[in-house]
matplotlib code that plots the C-alpha trace (Angstrom):
import matplotlib.pyplot as plt

x = [-32.5, -34.9, -38.6, -41.0, -44.8, -46.7, -50.5, -50.6, -53.5, -54.2, -52.6, -50.9, -47.5, -44.0, -40.9, -37.8, -34.6, -31.2, -28.3, -26.3, -29.1, -28.0, -31.0, -29.3, -28.6, -31.0, -32.2, -34.4, -37.6, -38.9, -42.6, -43.8, -47.6, -48.8, -51.2, -54.9, -55.6, -52.1, -50.7, -47.8, -45.5, -45.5, -43.3, -41.3, -39.4, -37.9, -36.0, -32.9, -32.5, -32.9, -30.4, -30.0, -27.8, -29.0, -32.8, -35.7, -38.5, -42.2, -44.9, -48.6, -51.6, -54.2, -57.3, -59.8, -60.4, -61.2, -62.4, -60.3, -62.3, -61.6, -61.2, -58.5, -58.4, -56.2, -56.3, -56.8, -56.7, -60.1, -62.4, -62.2, -65.0, -67.6, -69.3, -67.9, -64.2, -63.5, -64.7, -62.6, -59.5, -60.1, -60.4, -57.3, -55.5, -56.5, -55.6, -52.1, -51.3, -52.0, -49.9, -47.0, -47.3, -47.2, -44.3, -42.1, -42.9, -42.0, -38.7, -37.8, -37.5, -38.1, -40.7, -38.0, -36.3, -39.3, -39.7, -43.2, -43.6, -45.8, -46.8, -49.9, -52.7, -50.0, -48.4, -51.7, -51.9, -48.4, -49.2, -52.5, -50.9, -47.4, -47.8, -49.9, -47.6, -44.1, -42.8, -43.9, -41.6, -38.1, -39.2, -41.9, -41.6, -44.4, -43.9, -46.4, -49.0, -51.0, -51.4, -54.9, -55.2, -56.9, -53.7, -51.6, -51.6, -53.0, -51.1, -47.4, -46.6, -47.6, -46.0, -43.1, -41.1, -38.0, -39.8, -37.9, -40.1, -39.0, -41.2, -40.8, -43.1, -43.2, -43.7, -45.6, -48.0, -51.6, -53.1, -52.0, -50.6, -47.3, -49.2, -50.3, -46.8, -45.8, -48.9, -47.9, -44.4, -45.8, -48.2, -45.6, -43.1, -45.8, -46.1, -42.3, -41.5, -38.4, -39.2, -36.7, -38.5, -37.6, -39.2, -38.5, -39.5, -41.7, -45.4, -47.2, -44.2, -41.0, -37.8, -34.2, -33.3, -36.0, -34.8, -31.2, -32.2, -34.3, -31.4, -29.1, -31.7, -32.2, -28.5, -28.0, -31.1, -29.9, -26.3, -27.5, -29.6, -26.8, -24.5, -27.0, -27.3, -23.6, -23.4]
y = [-10.5, -10.2, -9.9, -8.6, -8.8, -5.7, -5.4, -1.7, 0.7, 0.7, -2.5, -5.6, -5.7, -7.1, -5.0, -6.6, -5.3, -5.5, -7.7, -6.0, -3.4, -0.4, 1.3, 4.8, 4.6, 6.0, 3.5, 4.1, 2.2, 0.1, -0.5, -3.6, -4.0, -7.5, -8.3, -9.4, -12.4, -12.5, -11.3, -9.5, -12.5, -12.7, -9.9, -10.1, -13.0, -10.6, -8.5, -10.6, -10.8, -7.0, -5.8, -7.4, -4.6, -1.1, -0.9, -1.6, -3.3, -3.0, -5.4, -4.7, -6.8, -5.1, -4.0, -6.1, -9.8, -11.9, -15.5, -17.4, -20.7, -24.1, -22.5, -20.2, -16.5, -13.6, -9.9, -7.3, -3.5, -3.6, -6.2, -6.9, -6.1, -4.8, -1.5, -0.7, -1.3, 2.4, 3.3, 0.4, 1.8, 5.2, 3.7, 1.6, 4.9, 6.6, 3.6, 3.3, 7.1, 6.6, 3.4, 5.1, 8.0, 5.8, 3.7, 6.7, 8.3, 5.1, 4.6, 8.3, 8.1, 11.2, 10.8, 11.4, 8.2, 6.0, 3.8, 2.7, -0.5, -3.3, -6.4, -6.6, -4.9, -3.6, -1.9, -0.4, 1.0, 2.3, 4.3, 5.6, 6.7, 7.6, 9.6, 12.5, 12.6, 12.9, 14.5, 11.5, 9.0, 8.8, 6.6, 4.1, 0.6, -1.2, -4.9, -6.7, -3.9, -1.4, 2.4, 3.7, 6.6, 8.9, 8.8, 10.3, 14.1, 15.7, 19.0, 18.6, 21.7, 20.1, 16.8, 16.0, 14.7, 13.9, 11.3, 8.0, 5.1, 1.5, -0.7, -4.4, -6.9, -10.3, -10.7, -13.9, -12.4, -13.4, -11.9, -8.4, -8.5, -6.8, -4.2, -2.7, -2.1, -0.7, 1.6, 2.8, 3.6, 5.5, 7.5, 8.5, 9.5, 11.6, 13.9, 14.1, 11.1, 9.0, 5.6, 2.9, 0.1, -3.6, -6.6, -10.2, -13.4, -14.6, -14.8, -12.9, -13.3, -11.9, -13.6, -13.1, -10.9, -8.4, -8.3, -7.8, -5.0, -3.5, -3.7, -1.8, 0.8, 1.4, 1.7, 4.2, 6.1, 6.6, 7.2, 10.1, 11.5, 11.5, 13.1, 15.9, 16.4, 16.8, 19.5]
z = [71.8, 74.8, 74.3, 76.7, 76.4, 77.7, 78.1, 77.6, 78.0, 74.3, 72.7, 73.9, 72.3, 72.4, 72.9, 71.6, 73.0, 71.2, 72.5, 75.1, 75.7, 77.9, 79.5, 79.5, 75.7, 73.1, 70.6, 67.6, 67.6, 64.7, 64.9, 63.0, 62.2, 61.3, 58.5, 58.7, 61.1, 62.4, 65.7, 67.4, 67.4, 63.6, 62.6, 65.9, 64.5, 61.9, 64.4, 64.8, 61.1, 60.5, 63.2, 66.7, 68.1, 67.2, 67.5, 69.8, 68.1, 68.9, 67.6, 68.7, 68.3, 66.1, 68.0, 66.2, 67.1, 64.1, 63.8, 61.3, 61.6, 62.9, 66.4, 65.3, 66.2, 65.0, 64.9, 62.3, 61.8, 60.0, 58.5, 54.9, 52.4, 54.9, 55.1, 58.6, 57.5, 56.9, 60.4, 61.8, 60.0, 61.5, 64.9, 64.5, 63.5, 66.6, 68.7, 67.0, 67.5, 71.2, 71.3, 69.7, 72.1, 75.1, 73.6, 72.9, 76.2, 78.1, 76.3, 76.0, 72.3, 70.0, 67.3, 64.7, 65.8, 65.1, 61.9, 61.2, 59.0, 58.3, 56.2, 54.0, 55.9, 58.3, 55.3, 54.5, 58.0, 57.7, 54.7, 56.2, 59.4, 58.1, 54.9, 56.4, 59.5, 58.3, 61.6, 63.5, 61.8, 60.5, 57.8, 56.6, 55.5, 53.3, 52.8, 50.6, 50.9, 48.8, 48.9, 48.5, 46.3, 49.0, 51.0, 48.4, 48.8, 45.7, 46.1, 45.6, 47.5, 50.8, 50.3, 52.7, 49.7, 51.7, 53.9, 53.4, 52.3, 51.7, 49.6, 49.1, 47.2, 45.7, 42.0, 42.6, 45.2, 44.5, 47.6, 46.8, 43.3, 42.3, 40.4, 43.6, 44.7, 41.3, 41.5, 44.9, 43.6, 40.7, 42.8, 45.3, 42.6, 40.8, 43.9, 44.6, 46.8, 46.2, 47.6, 47.8, 45.8, 45.5, 43.9, 44.8, 43.0, 45.9, 46.9, 49.7, 52.1, 53.5, 52.8, 53.9, 50.9, 51.9, 55.4, 54.3, 52.0, 54.8, 57.2, 54.8, 54.2, 57.9, 58.6, 55.7, 57.0, 60.5, 59.4, 57.2, 60.0, 62.3, 59.7, 59.3, 63.0, 63.4, 60.7]

ax = plt.figure().add_subplot(projection="3d")
ax.plot(x, y, z, "-o")
ax.set_aspect("equal")
plt.show()
């Protein structure tokens, strides 16, 4: 797979093209949001292990620069445990929406052909951005994250219950405990969602089994979409 770094107007990011990429062909886009203190290269490494032929992947740097100590720096969608974090999340949401608009325009990809996903804080951003905007995304992927109660619609009537969501979490996770994922699943099901939910005997990480299950989920999702379009 070929990776290209782009210093875009909103966010620096990597675009990873499938093997045997054809510029005139329409490819779904899988956007992957990294966790706190990481960077765009982190989840980019997942792409060949998910599917190296059928999708374009985009991995942006989060907008907030953070000091990790010992001369190391990373990026975050918001700071942790500070009074300004709520405003930082809101700012990151606005920036991400602009980034996605720029990305889909440049690649000519319809919004209903975009998957939004992330790990840890990136999964939190996925929930925040994706659940209120079902028409923007073909599906959501939350790996090792948590769903804040305020982002679960209260009124079942207005929930886009058919929005596909893939949740994966490690049962040995001590950063974001497994109970957070189980609570997210329960909250979503209570208002009518039917998320695909998986647990794995790992810590706060992503392993081959997760990527294999995610690959299958994506394949079925887009196969079903194409079947419905042809009816």
